[in-house]
BADO-590279 format. One record per residue (C-alpha): residue number from 1; residue in three letters; x, y, z. Coordinates in pm, whole numbers. Layout:
BEGIN
REC resi resn      u      v      w
REC  NUM  ALA      X      Y      Z
...
***
This chain:
BEGIN
REC resi resn      u      v      w
REC    1  MET   8163   8684  -3128
REC    2  LEU   8372   8895  -2894
REC    3  THR   8360   9270  -2967
REC    4  VAL   8592   9546  -2844
REC    5  ASP   8536   9918  -2783
REC    6  ILE   8794  10178  -2677
REC    7  ASP   8667  10453  -2450
REC    8  LYS   8709  10769  -2656
REC    9  ASN   8747  10978  -2339
REC   10  SER   9040  10776  -2203
REC   11  GLY   9402  10860  -2260
REC   12  PHE   9634  11148  -2187
REC   13  CYS   9487  11461  -2034
REC   14  ALA   9581  11800  -2178
REC   15  GLY   9852  11855  -1917
REC   16  VAL  10030  11527  -1995
REC   17  ILE   9998  11583  -2372
REC   18  ARG  10162  11925  -2327
REC   19  ALA  10450  11788  -2117
REC   20  ILE  10525  11499  -2354
REC   21  GLY  10499  11733  -2652
REC   22  LYS  10759  11969  -2504
REC   23  ALA  10989  11677  -2424
REC   24  GLU  10962  11539  -2777
REC   25  GLU  11020  11885  -2924
REC   26  PHE  11341  11933  -2727
REC   27  LEU  11472  11583  -2801
REC   28  GLY  11379  11614  -3168
REC   29  LYS  11573  11940  -3206
REC   30  ALA  11875  11785  -3035
REC   31  LYS  11869  11497  -3282
REC   32  GLU  11826  11728  -3581
REC   33  SER  12130  11930  -3472
REC   34  GLY  12336  11611  -3463
REC   35  ASP  12373  11623  -3084
REC   36  ASN  12256  11266  -3025
REC   37  ASP  12416  11263  -2679
REC   38  ARG  12208  11559  -2555
REC   39  LYS  11988  11452  -2268
REC   40  LEU  11674  11596  -2118
REC   41  PHE  11638  11539  -1745
REC   42  SER  11286  11489  -1608
REC   43  LEU  11233  11540  -1236
REC   44  GLY  11021  11236  -1165
REC   45  ALA  10845  11018  -1422
REC   46  ILE  10690  11245  -1685
REC   47  VAL  10398  11001  -1700
REC   48  HIS  10310  10702  -1482
REC   49  ASN  10320  10449  -1762
REC   50  ASP  10622  10226  -1819
REC   51  ALA  10556  10166  -2189
REC   52  GLU  10543  10540  -2264
REC   53  LEU  10843  10608  -2040
REC   54  ASN  11048  10348  -2228
REC   55  ARG  10953  10509  -2559
REC   56  LEU  11071  10851  -2438
REC   57  MET  11386  10709  -2277
REC   58  ALA  11484  10568  -2616
REC   59  GLN  11476  10927  -2745
REC   60  GLY  11704  11056  -2469
REC   61  LEU  11480  11137  -2171
REC   62  VAL  11648  11069  -1837
REC   63  THR  11437  11047  -1522
REC   64  ILE  11589  11165  -1194
REC   65  ASP  11442  11200   -846
REC   66  LYS  11467  11459   -569
REC   67  GLU  11764  11279   -412
REC   68  ASP  11953  11299   -741
REC   69  LEU  11877  11671   -766
REC   70  ASP  11988  11735   -409
REC   71  GLU  12323  11566   -474
REC   72  MET  12400  11767   -788
REC   73  VAL  12636  12064   -751
REC   74  ASP  12687  12178  -1111
REC   75  ALA  12427  12137  -1386
REC   76  ARG  12532  12421  -1613
REC   77  GLY  12444  12344  -1973
REC   78  GLU  12185  12083  -1871
REC   79  VAL  11807  12105  -1907
REC   80  LEU  11551  11998  -1647
REC   81  LEU  11186  11932  -1727
REC   82  ILE  10928  11997  -1457
REC   83  ARG  10642  11759  -1531
REC   84  ALA  10270  11833  -1529
REC   85  HIS  10234  11757  -1156
REC   86  GLY  10426  12072  -1064
REC   87  GLU  10683  12132   -789
REC   88  PRO  10717  12339   -470
REC   89  PRO  10913  12667   -485
REC   90  GLN  11218  12507   -322
REC   91  THR  11267  12279   -622
REC   92  TYR  11295  12572   -862
REC   93  GLU  11539  12745   -626
REC   94  LYS  11762  12436   -609
REC   95  ALA  11756  12373   -987
REC   96  ASP  11835  12736  -1059
REC   97  SER  12115  12752   -804
REC   98  ILE  12310  12471   -971
REC   99  GLY  12261  12605  -1323
REC  100  PHE  11981  12401  -1475
REC  101  GLU  11783  12550  -1762
REC  102  ILE  11420  12473  -1677
REC  103  ILE  11139  12366  -1910
REC  104  ASP  10832  12413  -1692
REC  105  CYS  10553  12178  -1800
REC  106  THR  10337  12223  -1492
REC  107  CYS   9975  12177  -1600
REC  108  PRO   9795  12514  -1619
REC  109  VAL   9520  12371  -1399
REC  110  VAL   9777  12277  -1133
REC  111  LEU   9948  12616  -1164
REC  112  LYS   9616  12790  -1098
REC  113  LEU   9556  12567   -796
REC  114  GLN   9903  12642   -659
REC  115  GLN   9833  13014   -692
REC  116  ARG   9496  12987   -516
REC  117  ILE   9652  12800   -225
REC  118  LYS   9936  13051   -206
REC  119  GLU   9684  13338   -189
REC  120  ALA   9480  13159     78
REC  121  TYR   9792  13103    286
REC  122  ALA   9880  13473    255
REC  123  ARG   9531  13567    380
REC  124  HIS   9572  13346    685
REC  125  LEU   9914  13490    761
REC  126  GLU   9770  13840    741
REC  127  THR   9487  13769    985
REC  128  GLY   9688  13534   1205
REC  129  ARG   9408  13276   1192
REC  130  GLY   9313  13001    954
REC  131  GLN   9414  12666    812
REC  132  ILE   9436  12494    476
REC  133  VAL   9322  12136    422
REC  134  ILE   9413  11947    105
REC  135  PHE   9231  11635     -9
REC  136  GLY   9495  11432   -188
REC  137  ASN   9746  11150   -173
REC  138  ILE  10024  11199     78
REC  139  GLY  10359  11201   -101
REC  140  HIS  10208  11254   -446
REC  141  ALA  10414  11496   -657
REC  142  GLU  10124  11735   -716
REC  143  VAL  10035  11740   -347
REC  144  LEU  10396  11810   -247
REC  145  GLY  10389  12108   -481
REC  146  LEU  10068  12231   -319
REC  147  ILE  10200  12193     35
REC  148  GLY  10504  12391    -73
REC  149  GLN  10283  12695   -131
REC  150  THR  10204  12697    244
REC  151  ASP  10558  12651    380
REC  152  GLY  10457  12296    468
REC  153  THR  10170  12393    699
REC  154  ALA   9873  12253    503
REC  155  VAL   9703  11940    639
REC  156  VAL   9662  11660    385
REC  157  VAL   9387  11397    417
REC  158  GLU   9352  11101    183
REC  159  ASN   9011  10975    292
REC  160  LEU   8727  11014    540
REC  161  LEU   8901  10808    810
REC  162  MET   9211  11026    790
REC  163  LEU   8995  11339    813
REC  164  GLU   8828  11211   1130
REC  165  LYS   9163  11119   1285
REC  166  ALA   9302  11466   1204
REC  167  ILE   9001  11625   1375
REC  168  GLU   9034  11395   1674
REC  169  ASP   9406  11462   1730
REC  170  GLY   9370  11836   1671
REC  171  SER   9563  11852   1344
REC  172  ILE   9250  12008   1198
REC  173  SER   9092  12276   1417
REC  174  LEU   8715  12318   1415
REC  175  ASP   8706  12679   1533
REC  176  VAL   8927  12868   1285
REC  177  PRO   8856  12978    926
REC  178  THR   8929  12680    702
REC  179  GLU   8983  12657    328
REC  180  VAL   8968  12318    156
REC  181  PHE   9129  12229   -177
REC  182  SER   9154  11904   -372
REC  183  GLN   9430  11745   -575
REC  184  THR   9318  11793   -935
REC  185  THR   9278  11422  -1018
REC  186  LYS   9073  11305   -720
REC  187  SER   8719  11166   -719
REC  188  PRO   8456  11445   -714
REC  189  ALA   8218  11225   -514
REC  190  GLU   8478  11150   -247
REC  191  TYR   8579  11516   -228
REC  192  SER   8217  11613   -172
REC  193  LEU   8190  11357    106
REC  194  ILE   8506  11485    277
REC  195  CYS   8386  11847    263
REC  196  SER   8037  11761    388
REC  197  ARG   8179  11569    682
REC  198  LEU   8412  11855    778
REC  199  GLU   8123  12101    757
REC  200  GLU   7910  11882    983
REC  201  GLU   8187  11855   1242
REC  202  MET   8260  12229   1239
REC  203  ALA   7889  12311   1271
REC  204  ARG   7850  12070   1563
REC  205  HIS   8160  12207   1738
REC  206  ASN   8024  12561   1705
REC  207  GLU   7681  12447   1834
REC  208  MET   7500  12528   1510
REC  209  SER   7295  12340   1261
REC  210  VAL   7464  12290    923
REC  211  GLU   7211  12533    775
REC  212  ARG   7301  12808   1025
REC  213  PHE   7672  12735    989
REC  214  LYS   7669  12789    613
REC  215  GLY   7763  13138    505
REC  216  ARG   7948  13220    829
REC  217  GLY   8279  13233    643
REC  218  MET   8430  12963    861
REC  219  LEU   8456  12702    585
REC  220  THR   8539  12770    222
REC  221  VAL   8537  12478    -22
REC  222  HIS   8723  12537   -347
REC  223  ASN   8628  12345   -661
REC  224  THR   8976  12245   -779
REC  225  ILE   8927  11906   -942
REC  226  CYS   9018  11927  -1310
REC  227  SER   8699  11956  -1517
REC  228  GLN   8838  11705  -1766
REC  229  VAL   8886  11455  -1483
REC  230  ALA   8546  11531  -1328
REC  231  THR   8354  11469  -1650
REC  232  ARG   8558  11155  -1714
REC  233  HIS   8416  10999  -1396
REC  234  GLU   8058  11037  -1521
REC  235  ARG   8138  10915  -1873
REC  236  LEU   8349  10625  -1752
REC  237  SER   8066  10512  -1525
REC  238  ARG   7838  10478  -1827
REC  239  PHE   8112  10303  -2024
REC  240  ALA   8166  10046  -1746
REC  241  LEU   7794   9966  -1731
REC  242  GLU   7762   9932  -2109
REC  243  HIS   8019   9649  -2134
REC  244  ASP   8041   9293  -2004
REC  245  ILE   8407   9319  -1912
REC  246  ILE   8641   9615  -1861
REC  247  ILE   9014   9609  -1927
REC  248  PHE   9158   9912  -1748
REC  249  VAL   9503  10010  -1871
REC  250  SER   9735  10221  -1656
REC  251  GLY  10058  10211  -1464
REC  252  LYS  10018  10077  -1111
REC  253  ALA  10177  10399   -976
REC  254  SER   9913  10623  -1136
REC  255  SER   9699  10789   -869
REC  256  ASN   9436  10880  -1126
REC  257  GLY   9446  10523  -1258
REC  258  LYS   9372  10376   -916
REC  259  VAL   9075  10608   -866
REC  260  LEU   8925  10541  -1209
REC  261  CYS   8984  10166  -1196
REC  262  GLU   8809  10144   -859
REC  263  LEU   8520  10340  -1008
REC  264  CYS   8491  10081  -1287
REC  265  LYS   8513   9791  -1039
REC  266  SER   8235   9939   -827
REC  267  LEU   8006   9924  -1130
REC  268  ASN   8140   9621  -1316
REC  269  ILE   8285   9334  -1114
REC  270  ARG   8460   9201  -1424
REC  271  THR   8712   9486  -1431
REC  272  TYR   9079   9397  -1472
REC  273  HIS   9365   9641  -1415
REC  274  ILE   9660   9584  -1647
REC  275  ASP   9985   9768  -1714
REC  276  CYS  10063   9611  -2053
REC  277  VAL   9938   9358  -2307
REC  278  GLU  10136   9080  -2141
REC  279  ASP   9913   9106  -1831
REC  280  ILE   9604   8993  -2022
REC  281  LYS   9476   8639  -1952
REC  282  ARG   9262   8456  -2207
REC  283  GLU   9047   8293  -1938
REC  284  TRP   8901   8633  -1842
REC  285  PHE   8693   8642  -2160
REC  286  ARG   8376   8477  -2288
REC  287  ALA   8300   8422  -2653
REC  288  ASP   8023   8681  -2678
REC  289  ASP   8170   8947  -2446
REC  290  ARG   8136   9316  -2517
REC  291  VAL   8482   9429  -2404
REC  292  GLY   8552   9786  -2297
REC  293  ILE   8911   9915  -2308
REC  294  CYS   8979  10228  -2103
REC  295  GLY   9255  10394  -1906
REC  296  ALA   9387  10681  -1697
REC  297  THR   9501  11032  -1786
REC  298  SER   9852  10882  -1803
REC  299  THR   9764  10608  -2053
REC  300  PRO   9870  10669  -2415
REC  301  LYS   9616  10610  -2692
REC  302  TRP   9860  10387  -2878
REC  303  LEU   9870  10149  -2581
REC  304  LEU   9488  10134  -2561
REC  305  GLU   9482  10048  -2932
REC  306  LYS   9750   9781  -2886
REC  307  VAL   9547   9622  -2605
REC  308  ALA   9232   9633  -2818
REC  309  ASP   9408   9462  -3109
REC  310  HIS   9536   9190  -2878
REC  311  VAL   9192   9126  -2727
REC  312  MET   9037   9108  -3075
REC  313  SER   9294   8845  -3171
REC  314  LEU   9148   8622  -2899
REC  315  ASN   8848   8553  -3124
REC  316  GLN   9053   8274  -3281
REC  317  TYR   9028   8086  -2951
REC  318  VAL   8647   8065  -2954
REC  319  PRO   8648   7686  -3009
REC  320  ALA   8835   7644  -2681
REC  321  TRP   8571   7852  -2499
REC  322  GLU   8285   7639  -2634
REC  323  GLU   8390   7355  -2405
REC  324  LYS   8332   7584  -2106
REC  325  TYR   8041   7800  -2218
REC  326  GLY   7873   7587  -2486
REC  327  GLU   7784   7682  -2840
REC  328  SER   7640   8022  -2920
REC  329  GLU   7287   8045  -3062
REC  330  ASP   7429   8123  -3408
REC  331  GLN   7650   7817  -3398
REC  332  LYS   7361   7597  -3289
REC  333  THR   7161   7718  -3590
REC  334  ASP   7451   7654  -3827
REC  335  ASN   7495   7301  -3696
REC  336  GLN   7129   7205  -3735
***
């Protein structure tokens, strides 16, 4: 018989929970006051999950983008929510200049990272030497907020190939003090690989062994991946190995979802990435599968539970599977 487990560590991270909580609090108060037409504007999707976005939209949340904000000239009396990803300083200046009241839901972990990058940039300006490298997804909202702390001067690399190209074309210098930071939701293993490779190249360029290069103050690696995300990688790895099939639930636009789903696929070839229950196909499953349901930091618990309920309902189709996989040992015993 098919069994289903939900990964207890999956679901919204603390930053997303906080942002959604503040949105619901505002919308709830508006409804209680009888102002059913009161809207709450969110700059960008508050969470990369369509099902959760639709739920919040029904309560009065309106998602706008940077282009919408740039075109606005008068927002007095309106409220703008800054989501957990954070924003660059210019966004706050624009919103304030046109009269928006701001509910800042930037994740505390992201806020701390922004401050650390801002301080590093100030140090480099003071000495006149130095560069900041950010490991993250180009164009991601959090990364744009981080770049904004450096007046747009930070170099962003998404992977090892991009790092090597940036070194080759001179975007990343090998002979100036360098500080490296990571987007908070990236893979710890990949970040370690990126930093090790940069250290090797800087050591080689300065005609030193890696051992001699260490401690020279030329390269500073900051541990900026969210601890909740980092531990989730290790736990999710075990979860993927403990199950026959993994159903990974997240919006296709979720950066964290892509990273975690690929982690599951690397350990369990029978990993399927879905956005909603309707994406599930009955032919993926075998009658005696141990099914693991998991998701990203942007996946609501209620959606994981809905997916689990749907998968459990597939047990009624076991007779159809017998034609393909044969009878189970229990069924053979019963029929003898």
